[in-house]
C-alpha positions in Angstrom: 27.2 16.5 -6.3 23.7 17.7 -7.1 20.4 15.8 -7.6 17.6 16.7 -9.9 14.1 15.6 -8.7 11.3 14.8 -11.1 7.6 14.4 -10.7 5.8 12.7 -13.6 8.6 13.4 -16.0 9.0 17.1 -15.1 12.0 18.4 -13.2 10.7 20.1 -10.0 13.9 20.9 -8.0 17.7 20.6 -7.8 19.2 19.8 -4.4 22.7 19.2 -2.9 21.3 17.1 0.0 20.5 13.4 -0.2 16.9 13.9 0.9 14.1 16.1 -0.2 10.6 17.1 0.8 8.2 17.0 -2.2 5.3 19.5 -1.8 2.2 20.2 -3.8 1.1 16.6 -4.0 -2.7 16.0 -4.1 -4.4 13.6 -1.8 -5.2 10.0 -3.2 -3.2 10.5 -6.4 -0.6 8.4 -8.2 2.8 10.0 -9.1 6.1 8.8 -10.5 9.1 10.4 -8.8 12.6 10.2 -10.2 16.1 11.4 -9.3 19.3 11.8 -11.3 22.7 12.5 -9.8 25.1 15.0 -11.4 28.7 15.0 -10.3 29.8 17.8 -12.7 31.2 15.3 -15.1 28.3 13.0 -15.9 24.6 12.6 -15.0 23.3 9.2 -13.8 20.5 7.3 -15.2 17.1 8.2 -13.7 16.0 6.1 -10.7 12.2 6.1 -10.4 9.6 5.1 -7.9 5.9 5.1 -8.3 3.9 6.4 -5.2 0.4 7.0 -4.2 -0.4 9.7 -1.7 -2.7 9.1 1.3 -6.2 10.4 1.1 -7.0 13.7 2.8 -8.1 11.8 5.8 -4.7 10.1 6.0 -6.1 6.7 4.8 -4.9 4.6 1.9 -7.5 3.3 -0.6 -7.2 -0.3 -1.9 -9.4 -1.6 -4.7 -11.0 -5.1 -4.5 -12.7 -6.8 -7.5 -16.0 -7.3 -5.6 -19.2 -5.5 -5.0 -19.3 -4.9 -1.3 -21.9 -3.2 0.9 -21.0 0.5 1.1 -20.1 2.2 4.4 -19.4 -1.2 6.1 -16.5 -1.9 8.3 -14.4 -4.8 6.9 -12.5 -7.3 9.1 -9.0 -7.6 7.7 -6.1 -9.8 8.8 -2.4 -9.0 8.5 0.6 -11.3 8.4 4.2 -10.4 7.9 6.9 -12.7 6.4 4.5 -15.6 6.2 6.8 -17.3 3.7 9.8 -17.2 6.1 11.8 -14.7 4.0 13.6 -13.3 7.0 16.7 -15.1 8.3 16.3 -16.8 11.7 16.8 -14.2 14.5 15.6 -11.3 12.4 11.9 -12.3 12.0 9.2 -10.1 13.4 8.0 -10.6 17.0 5.8 -13.6 17.4 6.8 -15.1 14.1 7.3 -18.7 15.3 5.2 -18.2 18.4 2.0 -17.7 16.6 1.5 -14.0 17.4 2.1 -13.0 13.7 -1.6 -12.7 12.7 -3.1 -9.4 13.5 -6.7 -8.2 13.1 -7.4 -4.7 11.7 -10.3 -3.1 9.9 -11.0 -1.1 6.8 -14.1 0.9 5.6 -15.8 0.3 2.3 -16.0 3.8 0.9 -17.3 3.1 -2.6 -18.9 0.1 -4.3 -19.5 -0.7 -7.9 -20.6 -3.8 -9.8 -17.1 -5.1 -10.3 -15.0 -3.1 -7.9 -15.2 -1.6 -4.4 -12.7 0.7 -2.6 -11.6 -0.1 0.9 -10.0 2.7 3.1 -7.5 1.6 5.7 -6.1 4.0 8.3 -4.6 4.0 11.7 -2.8 0.8 12.7 -3.6 -0.8 9.4 -1.3 1.7 7.6 1.7 0.0 9.3 1.0 -3.2 7.4 0.4 -2.2 3.7 1.2 0.9 1.8 -0.1 0.2 -1.7 -1.7 -2.3 -3.9 -5.0 -4.0 -4.9 -6.7 -7.0 -3.5 -6.4 -10.1 -5.6 -8.6 -13.2 -5.3 -6.7 -16.3 -4.1 -7.5 -19.9 -4.9 -8.9 -20.4 -1.4 -11.5 -17.7 -1.9 -9.6 -15.1 0.2 -8.6 -11.7 -1.2 -5.1 -10.5 -0.4 -2.9 -7.4 -0.9 0.8 -8.4 -0.8 3.2 -5.5 -0.2 6.8 -6.7 0.1 6.7 -9.3 3.0 3.4 -8.1 4.3 0.0 -9.6 3.4 -3.4 -7.9 4.2 -6.2 -10.3 3.7 -10.1 -10.3 3.6 -11.0 -13.9 4.4 -13.7 -15.9 2.6 -15.6 -16.5 5.9 -15.9 -12.7 6.4 -17.3 -12.0 2.9 -20.9 -12.9 3.8 -20.9 -9.9 6.2 -19.6 -7.3 3.7 -20.8 -8.6 0.2 -23.6 -6.6 -1.4 -27.0 -8.0 -0.8 -29.3 -8.4 -3.7 
């Protein structure tokens, strides 16, 4: 069995192992990776996954549809499995004991009239890997990544919203 690896539609390597290291990726870029399996008789359909590489400083950048004050630290809150999607006994520590809400911070790295970019790094990278903040009905902004939610709460907006 051999596997063909593709980056943005172009074949970049053929391997016999079931894992590969992809080199030459630029920081803070989006790519589509794909793989096909060839058993010598037939070739499988491509399986694809979109990825976004970390920034050169190791952070992930998330967009938010707000004009925020640039170079400000943003208070963020993280929850996992807040909808109870894990079977009882497999939920994260503190799930039913109230310890599921964690505070982390991000940094506003750019600000425009309709969009700002927030960089998250360190402990916050455990919580969310990709996405963009969406405005919720309660006024909070959330990034939902699988079972994880990273949130900028409405009560914290006064601290980080651009002043006129």
